[in-house]
C-alpha positions in Angstrom: -1.9 73.3 49.9 -2.3 71.6 46.4 -2.7 67.9 46.2 0.2 65.9 45.0 0.0 63.9 41.8 -0.2 60.2 42.4 2.2 59.3 39.6 4.9 61.8 40.6 6.6 60.5 43.7 6.1 58.2 46.7 7.2 59.2 50.3 8.1 56.2 52.4 8.2 56.2 56.2 11.8 57.3 56.3 10.8 60.6 54.7 12.9 60.1 51.5 11.2 60.5 48.2 11.2 57.6 45.7 10.6 58.0 42.0 7.9 55.8 40.7 9.2 53.6 37.8 7.3 54.2 34.5 7.0 52.0 31.4 10.1 52.2 29.3 10.7 51.3 25.7 12.2 47.9 24.9 15.2 48.6 22.7 17.6 46.5 20.5 21.3 46.9 21.1 21.9 47.3 17.3 21.3 50.7 15.9 22.5 53.4 13.5 22.1 57.2 13.2 23.9 60.1 11.6 23.3 63.8 11.6 25.0 66.7 9.9 25.3 70.4 10.3 26.3 72.9 7.6 28.6 75.6 8.9 30.2 78.6 7.0 33.5 76.9 7.2 32.4 73.4 6.3 30.2 70.5 7.2 30.2 68.7 10.6 28.8 65.1 10.9 28.3 62.8 13.9 27.6 59.1 13.4 26.5 56.5 15.9 26.5 52.7 15.2 26.2 49.9 17.7 26.2 46.1 17.8 25.6 43.5 20.6 27.8 43.5 23.6 27.4 42.2 27.2 28.3 45.7 28.5 28.5 49.3 27.3 31.7 49.5 25.2 32.3 53.0 23.7 34.8 53.9 20.9 35.3 57.4 19.5 36.7 58.2 16.1 37.4 61.9 15.7 40.1 64.4 15.1 42.2 66.0 17.8 40.2 69.2 17.6 37.3 67.3 19.2 39.2 65.2 21.8 38.3 67.7 24.6 34.6 66.8 23.9 35.0 63.1 24.6 33.9 63.2 28.3 30.8 65.2 27.5 29.9 62.9 24.5 30.5 59.8 26.6 28.3 61.2 29.4 25.5 61.9 26.9 25.6 58.4 25.5 25.8 56.8 28.9 22.6 58.5 30.0 20.6 56.9 27.2 22.4 53.7 26.3 23.1 50.9 28.8 24.5 48.0 26.7 26.2 47.5 23.3 29.4 48.0 21.5 28.9 51.6 20.2 31.1 53.6 17.9 30.9 57.4 17.6 32.4 59.2 14.7 32.8 63.0 14.5 34.1 64.4 11.2 34.6 67.9 9.9 34.9 68.5 6.2 36.1 72.1 5.2 34.2 73.7 2.4 36.0 73.5 -1.0 34.5 76.8 -2.2 35.5 78.8 0.8 36.8 82.2 -0.1 40.5 82.6 0.0 42.4 85.7 1.3 43.6 88.3 -1.2 47.3 87.9 -0.2 49.7 85.6 1.6 51.0 86.0 5.1 54.0 88.1 4.2 56.0 87.8 7.5 55.5 84.0 7.6 56.4 83.7 3.9 59.7 85.7 4.5 60.5 83.5 7.5 59.7 80.3 5.6 61.9 81.5 2.7 64.9 82.2 5.0 64.5 78.8 6.8 64.2 77.0 3.4 67.4 78.7 2.1 69.3 77.7 5.2 68.1 74.1 5.0 69.2 73.9 1.3 72.7 75.2 2.2 73.0 72.4 4.8 71.5 69.8 2.5 72.2 70.8 -1.2 70.5 67.6 -2.5 67.2 68.3 -0.7 64.1 69.1 -2.7 63.0 72.8 -2.3 59.5 73.6 -1.1 56.8 73.5 -3.8 54.0 76.1 -4.3 51.3 73.7 -3.0 53.3 73.0 0.2 53.8 76.7 0.7 50.1 77.5 0.2 49.1 74.7 2.6 51.5 75.8 5.3 49.6 76.6 8.5 48.8 80.3 8.7 50.0 81.1 5.2 46.5 82.0 4.0 45.6 83.5 7.3 43.4 82.0 10.1 40.8 80.1 8.0 40.1 77.5 10.6 36.6 77.3 12.1 35.8 78.7 15.6 36.5 75.8 18.0 33.8 76.8 20.4 31.2 76.9 17.6 32.3 73.5 16.4 32.1 72.0 19.9 28.6 73.5 20.6 27.4 72.1 17.2 28.9 68.7 17.9 27.0 68.5 21.3 23.8 69.5 19.6 24.3 66.9 16.9 24.8 64.3 19.6 21.4 65.1 21.0 19.8 64.8 17.6 21.7 61.6 16.7 20.8 59.9 20.0 17.1 60.7 19.3 17.3 59.0 15.9 19.5 56.2 17.3 17.1 55.3 20.1 14.1 55.6 17.8 15.6 53.0 15.5 16.5 50.8 18.4 13.0 51.1 19.7 11.5 50.1 16.4 13.8 47.0 16.3 12.9 46.3 19.9 9.2 46.2 19.0 9.9 43.6 16.3 12.0 41.5 18.7 9.2 41.7 21.3 6.6 40.5 18.8 8.8 37.5 17.8 9.5 36.5 21.4 5.8 36.8 22.5 4.9 34.6 19.5 7.3 32.0 20.9 5.9 32.4 24.4 2.4 31.7 23.0 3.7 28.6 21.3 5.2 27.3 24.5 1.9 28.0 26.4 0.0 26.0 23.7 2.3 23.0 24.2 1.9 23.2 28.0 -1.9 23.3 27.8 -1.9 20.4 25.3 0.4 18.0 27.4 -0.9 18.8 30.9 -3.9 16.4 30.7 -1.8 13.8 28.9 -0.1 12.6 32.1 -3.2 10.9 33.5 -3.9 9.4 30.1 -0.4 7.9 30.0 -0.8 6.5 33.5 -4.1 4.9 32.6 -2.6 3.4 29.4 0.3 2.0 31.5 -2.1 0.4 34.0 -4.0 -1.3 31.1 -0.8 -2.5 29.6 0.4 -4.1 32.8 -3.0 -5.5 33.6 -3.2 -7.2 30.2 0.3 -8.5 30.6 -0.5 -9.9 34.0 -3.5 -11.7 32.7 -1.5 -13.2 29.9 1.1 -14.6 32.3 -1.3 -15.7 35.1 -4.7 -16.4 33.4 -6.1 -18.9 35.9 -4.3 -18.3 39.3 -5.4 -16.1 42.1 -3.3 -13.0 41.5 -4.5 -10.8 44.3 -0.9 -10.2 45.4 0.1 -9.5 41.9 -2.8 -6.9 41.6 -1.3 -5.1 44.6 2.0 -5.2 43.0 0.5 -3.8 39.8 -1.1 -0.9 41.8 2.3 -0.2 43.4 4.0 -0.2 40.0 1.4 2.2 38.6 1.8 4.6 41.5 5.6 4.6 41.2 5.2 5.2 37.4 2.8 8.0 38.0 5.2 9.7 40.4 8.1 9.2 38.1 6.4 10.9 35.1 4.6 13.6 37.1 5.5 16.9 35.3 2.9 19.2 36.9 5.6 21.1 38.9 7.7 21.5 35.7 4.7 22.8 33.8 3.8 25.2 36.6 7.3 26.6 36.7 7.3 26.9 32.9 4.1 29.0 33.0 5.6 31.1 35.9 8.7 31.8 33.8 6.7 32.6 30.8 4.6 35.1 32.8 7.8 36.8 33.9 9.1 36.9 30.3 5.9 38.7 29.3 6.1 41.1 32.2 9.7 42.0 31.4 8.9 42.5 27.8 6.0 44.8 28.6 8.0 46.7 31.3 10.7 47.5 28.7 13.9 49.2 29.6 17.2 47.3 29.9 15.6 43.9 30.2 18.1 41.9 28.2 20.0 40.3 31.1 16.9 39.5 33.0 15.4 37.8 29.9 18.6 35.9 29.2 18.4 34.5 32.8 14.8 33.4 32.3 15.8 31.6 29.1 18.2 29.5 31.2 15.4 28.7 33.7 13.0 27.7 30.9 15.6 25.5 29.3 16.2 23.8 32.6 12.5 23.0 33.0 12.3 21.7 29.4 15.2 19.4 30.0 13.6 18.0 33.2 10.4 17.5 31.3 12.3 15.5 28.7 14.0 13.4 31.3 10.6 12.4 32.8 9.1 11.7 29.4 7.3 8.4 29.3 5.9 8.6 25.7 7.1 9.7 22.3 4.7 12.6 22.3 6.1 14.1 25.5 9.7 13.6 24.2 8.8 15.4 21.0 7.1 18.1 23.0 10.3 18.6 25.1 12.3 19.0 21.9 9.9 21.5 20.5 10.0 23.5 23.7 13.8 23.7 23.6 13.6 24.8 20.0 11.2 27.6 20.8 13.3 28.6 23.9 16.5 28.7 21.7 14.7 30.9 19.2 13.8 33.3 22.0 17.3 33.3 23.3 18.8 34.2 20.0 16.4 37.2 19.7 17.1 38.2 23.3 20.8 38.5 22.6 19.9 41.6 20.6 17.9 43.3 23.4 19.6 46.0 25.6 
């Protein structure tokens, strides 16, 4: 019996097989693609364009000849696109140089002439049919319409090609968004590493400030009790401005942002949630700030988080 590949499937204790998730491409929700096919009777084109949306919102612009294809086209899109406001246009343009038949449809022409004469008797002031209207009458030049089955098959093939181009363009945009977000992640990590040791320095400076103030107020008296009070105040101050937990959570959230970006796939909603968590920690850090430096750092963190959030709004 041949050995199973480790990357194909896993078999848990219940005997059911589970597919191993693979790395997926990170994609933007905005994209555009168009593909065309030249047919003997004309040219068929299929166009896809998408912008941001919380959910998958599909709109189809096409003639009645293609309405029967909408469920199949919708299914094809749904397999490869998870979010975005997407518009699909299907258009058929008949060839202008198509060969015309050598004669008109005589039975139809006779019937049309009789009906036109009867209509003119009932409505003498009505305008008679013109030559252009007669030539454009359905069936007057024979059945020159393209084969519906051939058109539908070509449209489905164009959808496959267009989706390939569409996803390729979204993946290229996704790579750019990923690079921008990771750059902001690195910026936040730099701020965290810079301000983490500052807490102890601020506490020491606060102790020195209180100690000097105490000596100025009580220069000659025995201030043992006041020294104890000083120590208590310093401890309370240190507890108040302790931001180690906030910094640790910031780093944890940044690690998760990086993991989600590298994993790819439909990561937009997950990343948006992480931006809320990062912003919460940045606000808490600002509320505990005991120095101008930490206040400015909190503001800079929120600016970087907002820049990431704006980019994440474009991710599927």
